N, C-alpha and C positions, 0 to 999 in steps of 0.2 A: 324886497325881492321881486324881480320882474318875472311874470309867468309867460312861458312860450306856448304858442298854439300852432297846430297844423290844421289847415282848412281843407276839407274834402267835399267837393261839389259834384253833384250828379253821380252818386255811387250806387243807389239802389236800382233794381230792375225797372227800366222805364223805356219810353220811346221819345227821344229828344228832350229829356229832362223834366217833363211836367206830368205826363200821364203814367203814373206809377202802377205797375201791374203786380208787384210783390214788395211790400215794405220790409220783409224779413230776409231778403236775398240781395247780394251785391251783383253788379253786372259782371258777366263772364270775363270781360277784359281785365278786371281786377282780381280774378281768381275765385276761389271758393270762400265760404264763410270762415273756414279754418284759417285761411290766409288773412282775412280781415281781423280775426281774433288775435293772430300773432302780431300783426301790425299794430293793433291797439295796445297790446301788452308792451311792445317795444317803445311806443310813444310814451306810455305811462312810466316805463323804467327810466326814461330820460327826463322825467319830471314835467312832461308836456301834457297838454290837453288836446283832444281832437274835437274840432267844430265841424259838424256835418250840415250841409245845406240840404234841406229836405222840404219838399212841397207836400203838405198834408190836407189842403183844402179841396183837392179833387183827385180822381184816380183814372186809370185807363179803363176802357170798355172791356179789357181782358182781366181786370182785377176780380178776384173771387167775390168781393162784396157786390160789385156791379152785376156780374153774371148771376149771382143769387137773387139780386133785387129784381131782375127781369122775369123771374119764374112765375110770380103771381102778385096781384095787388095786396095780398095779405102777408107777403113775406116780410119778416122783421127788418131786413136790409133795405126795404123799399123806401123808408123814410131817410135813408142816408143820401138820397138824391132828390133833385127837383124834377118832377115829371110834368110835361105839358103836351096836350093833344095838339098836334100840328096839322091836322086835317081840316 
């Protein structure tokens, strides 16, 4: 039995595909999360799988983790990023 797949590229909230600002929200152009949930249910009803292209090795400077990491050197999110003094 052959498995069918749908591939969804650049679906989460980002700026040009790589600097993701929210991993838990889809871009407005695709509707709301409820629309995504409905699409996923329909794909599964057809016996298909959804493959999502997702960049997880870096984030936007607007992402909550990055914003939080800048608050202090002791912040738990600080180690999520590589910091270098450029002065």
